[in-house]
C-alpha positions as CSV (number, residue, x, y, z in Angstrom):
1,M,-0.1,0.1,0.0
2,I,1.3,3.5,-1.0
3,D,0.7,6.4,1.6
4,T,1.3,10.0,0.4
5,V,2.5,13.2,2.5
6,R,1.5,16.7,1.2
7,S,4.8,19.0,1.1
8,A,4.7,22.6,1.7
9,D,4.0,23.4,-2.0
10,G,1.1,20.9,-2.2
11,T,3.4,18.2,-3.9
12,T,2.6,14.6,-2.8
13,I,5.3,12.6,-1.8
14,A,4.8,8.6,-1.8
15,L,6.0,6.3,0.7
16,Q,5.6,2.9,1.4
17,R,6.0,0.8,4.8
18,V,8.0,-2.3,4.1
19,T,8.7,-3.6,7.6
20,D,7.5,-3.3,11.2
21,G,9.3,-2.4,14.2
22,P,9.0,-0.1,17.4
23,R,11.0,3.1,15.6
24,P,10.0,4.8,12.3
25,M,12.8,5.2,9.6
26,V,12.2,6.7,6.5
27,T,14.8,6.3,3.4
28,L,15.6,8.6,0.7
29,A,17.3,7.5,-2.6
30,G,20.0,9.5,-4.6
31,G,20.2,10.8,-7.8
32,P,18.0,8.8,-10.7
33,S,17.0,6.0,-8.0
34,G,13.6,5.4,-6.7
35,R,12.3,4.1,-3.2
36,A,13.3,0.6,-4.1
37,S,16.8,1.4,-4.2
38,W,16.7,0.9,-0.3
39,A,14.6,-2.1,-0.2
40,A,17.2,-4.8,0.0
41,A,19.1,-3.2,3.0
42,A,15.4,-2.6,4.5
43,A,14.6,-5.9,4.7
44,G,17.2,-6.7,7.3
45,L,15.9,-3.9,9.8
46,E,12.5,-6.0,10.1
47,G,11.6,-6.0,13.9
48,R,14.0,-3.2,14.8
49,F,12.6,-0.4,12.7
50,A,9.5,0.4,10.7
51,V,11.0,1.3,7.4
52,W,9.2,3.5,5.0
53,L,10.6,3.7,1.5
54,A,10.0,7.2,0.0
55,D,10.0,8.5,-3.6
56,R,11.7,11.8,-4.0
57,R,9.7,14.3,-5.7
58,G,9.6,13.6,-9.4
59,R,10.2,10.0,-9.2
60,G,7.9,6.9,-8.9
61,D,4.6,7.6,-7.2
62,S,5.3,11.2,-6.1
63,G,4.4,14.3,-7.8
64,D,6.6,17.1,-8.8
65,T,6.1,21.0,-8.8
66,P,7.9,23.4,-10.9
67,P,10.2,25.4,-10.2
68,Y,12.6,22.7,-8.8
69,S,15.1,23.6,-5.9
70,F,16.8,21.6,-2.9
71,E,14.6,24.1,-0.5
72,R,11.5,22.4,-1.9
73,E,13.1,19.0,-1.0
74,Y,14.1,20.2,2.4
75,D,10.4,20.7,3.0
76,D,9.7,17.3,1.8
77,V,11.9,15.8,4.0
78,E,10.4,17.8,7.1
79,A,6.9,16.8,5.7
80,L,7.9,12.9,6.0
81,C,9.2,13.2,9.6
82,A,5.9,15.0,10.6
83,F,4.0,12.5,9.0
84,L,6.2,9.7,10.8
85,G,6.4,11.4,14.2
86,P,8.7,11.5,17.2
87,G,11.8,9.3,17.2
88,T,12.1,9.2,13.3
89,V,15.4,8.1,11.5
90,V,16.1,9.4,8.0
91,A,18.5,7.0,6.0
92,A,19.5,8.8,2.8
93,H,22.0,8.0,0.0
94,S,23.9,10.7,-2.2
95,S,22.0,13.7,-3.2
96,G,19.1,12.2,-0.9
97,A,21.8,12.8,1.8
98,V,22.3,16.3,0.6
99,C,18.8,17.1,1.1
100,T,18.6,15.7,4.3
101,L,21.6,17.8,5.7
102,G,19.9,20.9,4.4
103,A,16.6,20.2,6.1
104,A,18.8,19.2,9.4
105,A,20.5,22.7,9.0
106,R,17.0,24.2,9.2
107,G,15.9,22.5,12.4
108,L,14.5,18.9,10.9
109,R,13.0,17.0,13.7
110,A,14.6,13.6,13.3
111,S,16.1,11.7,16.1
112,A,19.1,10.5,13.9
113,L,20.6,10.4,10.4
114,V,22.1,7.7,8.3
115,L,23.8,9.4,5.4
116,Y,25.6,7.3,2.7
117,E,28.1,9.6,0.8
118,P,26.6,12.8,0.5
119,P,28.2,14.9,-2.4
120,W,28.1,18.0,-0.4
121,P,30.0,20.6,-2.3
122,L,33.6,21.6,-1.0
123,T,35.9,24.4,-1.8
124,G,37.4,24.0,-5.2
125,R,34.7,21.8,-6.5
126,P,34.9,21.1,-10.5
127,D,32.5,22.7,-12.8
128,Q,30.2,19.9,-14.2
129,S,28.0,22.1,-16.1
130,D,29.2,20.5,-19.6
131,V,28.0,16.9,-18.3
132,L,24.7,18.3,-17.2
133,D,24.2,20.0,-20.4
134,R,25.1,16.8,-22.3
135,M,22.8,14.7,-19.9
136,D,19.9,17.2,-20.4
137,A,20.6,17.0,-24.6
138,Q,20.6,13.0,-24.3
139,V,17.1,13.2,-22.7
140,A,15.8,15.7,-25.0
141,A,17.0,13.4,-28.0
142,G,15.0,10.6,-26.4
143,D,17.9,8.7,-25.0
144,P,17.5,8.7,-21.2
145,E,19.5,5.7,-20.9
146,G,22.6,7.4,-22.4
147,A,22.0,10.5,-19.9
148,L,21.9,7.9,-17.1
149,V,25.1,6.2,-18.1
150,T,26.6,9.5,-18.6
151,G,25.7,10.7,-15.0
152,L,26.9,7.5,-13.7
153,R,30.5,7.6,-15.3
154,E,31.2,11.7,-15.0
155,L,29.2,12.8,-11.9
156,V,29.5,9.7,-9.6
157,R,32.4,8.0,-11.7
158,V,31.1,4.7,-11.3
159,P,33.3,2.1,-13.3
160,D,31.8,0.6,-16.6
161,A,31.8,-2.9,-15.0
162,A,29.8,-1.8,-12.2
163,I,27.5,-0.1,-14.7
164,E,26.8,-3.5,-16.7
165,G,26.1,-4.7,-13.1
166,M,23.5,-2.4,-12.7
167,R,21.8,-2.9,-15.9
168,R,21.0,-6.3,-14.7
169,T,19.0,-5.5,-11.5
170,P,15.7,-5.0,-11.5
171,I,15.9,-1.0,-10.4
172,W,17.9,-0.2,-13.8
173,A,14.4,0.6,-15.7
174,G,13.6,2.9,-13.0
175,R,16.7,4.6,-13.0
176,V,16.4,5.3,-16.8
177,A,12.7,6.6,-16.2
178,N,14.3,9.0,-13.7
179,A,17.4,10.0,-15.5
180,A,15.5,13.3,-16.7
181,V,15.5,14.6,-12.9
182,W,19.1,14.0,-12.0
183,S,20.6,16.9,-13.9
184,R,18.6,19.4,-11.9
185,E,20.3,18.1,-8.8
186,G,23.7,18.4,-10.2
187,R,22.7,22.4,-11.1
188,E,21.2,22.9,-7.4
189,L,24.7,21.3,-6.3
190,H,26.5,23.9,-8.1
191,R,24.3,26.6,-6.4
192,M,25.0,25.9,-3.0
193,P,27.6,27.5,-1.1
194,E,30.9,25.8,-0.7
195,G,32.0,24.3,2.4
196,T,30.2,23.1,5.4
197,A,29.7,26.3,7.3
198,A,25.9,25.5,7.6
199,L,26.3,22.1,9.1
200,V,28.8,23.1,11.9
201,G,27.4,22.1,15.4
202,L,24.5,20.3,14.2
203,G,23.5,18.1,17.0
204,V,21.6,15.3,15.5
205,P,23.3,11.9,15.9
206,T,24.6,10.7,12.3
207,L,25.9,7.7,10.9
208,M,27.9,8.1,7.9
209,L,28.4,5.2,5.5
210,L,31.4,5.5,3.0
211,G,32.5,2.7,0.4
212,T,36.4,2.0,0.8
213,E,36.6,1.9,-2.9
214,S,34.5,5.1,-3.6
215,P,36.1,8.0,-5.5
216,R,38.4,10.5,-3.5
217,H,35.7,13.6,-3.8
218,L,33.2,11.2,-1.9
219,H,35.7,10.6,0.7
220,D,36.6,14.1,1.1
221,S,33.0,15.2,1.1
222,T,31.8,12.4,3.8
223,H,34.6,13.4,6.1
224,A,34.0,17.0,5.7
225,V,30.4,16.8,6.8
226,A,31.4,14.3,9.7
227,D,33.8,16.9,11.0
228,A,31.3,19.4,10.9
229,L,28.6,17.6,12.7
230,H,28.7,17.6,16.5
231,H,27.8,13.8,16.5
232,A,29.0,11.8,13.5
233,T,30.5,8.4,13.4
234,V,31.8,7.1,10.1
235,V,31.8,3.6,9.0
236,E,33.4,2.2,6.1
237,L,31.8,-0.5,3.8
238,S,35.0,-2.8,3.1
239,G,35.3,-3.3,-0.9
240,Q,32.4,-1.3,-1.8
241,E,31.8,1.9,-4.0
242,H,28.8,4.6,-4.2
243,A,26.3,1.3,-5.0
244,A,26.5,-0.9,-2.0
245,L,22.8,-0.5,-1.5
246,Q,22.6,-2.9,-4.7
247,T,26.0,-4.4,-4.4
248,A,26.4,-5.4,-0.6
249,P,23.1,-4.3,0.9
250,T,23.9,-6.7,4.1
251,L,26.7,-4.8,5.0
252,V,24.6,-1.4,5.0
253,T,22.0,-3.3,7.0
254,E,24.8,-4.4,9.6
255,A,26.3,-1.0,9.6
256,I,23.0,0.4,10.8
257,L,22.3,-2.2,13.3
258,S,25.5,-2.0,14.7
259,Y,25.3,1.8,15.3
260,F,22.0,1.5,17.1
261,Q,22.8,-1.3,19.4
262,R,25.6,0.8,20.9
263,P,24.8,1.6,24.6
264,N,24.0,5.1,24.0
265,P,23.6,5.4,20.1
266,L,21.8,8.9,20.3
267,A,24.5,10.5,22.1
């Protein structure tokens, strides 16, 4: 069953409960992925968390209202947490993690965050406008799959062998369908101020996940965010890159369970 939450601008955000447990958790995908990207990792949280998989705006069963901005996605995260109530944990990947951090900087009422490699903009970031322009041109020419591959190769630096592995997964078609909304996130990242000043001192307990084989820029951004936050723990996923939600979901699940099994995980 699909539930919906209405965001501040009236956009409906779809979410689906997939596990039962004493504590609510909502998941947010990154880039062109839909809510199913978290499904395998969420399955291992049965009995510990009531996990809700959410489609970000413009994807899957969620609506989309122009003009697009990260600020509207911050509103979406806030609406989801208000719907799920006290104690909600937000687990987010990539650009979904950036939106979660943006909402946290505005005072998001979440009890904890799980952030997998947010590409937070740091000083000296490269200008990737040409890549975004090529992705838009591919979508306009009727080649969303080409745009998706361009983004994976050049924005996230996923190796070709890993991309071929992604093609064989059930969620590939959904990523192709969402390719048209990916480039707008890249433009929003370029619009954001460089550096982590907006995050300094945020006190929400945060687990940060990082693939040991992920590109250097994601290592840098993950550690920079962790250094800015007041309560952040970085856990490395051995042998993994940016796509461990698909390549090693059990590792993601184990990291989450281990973090929340600590004597005082929210301190």
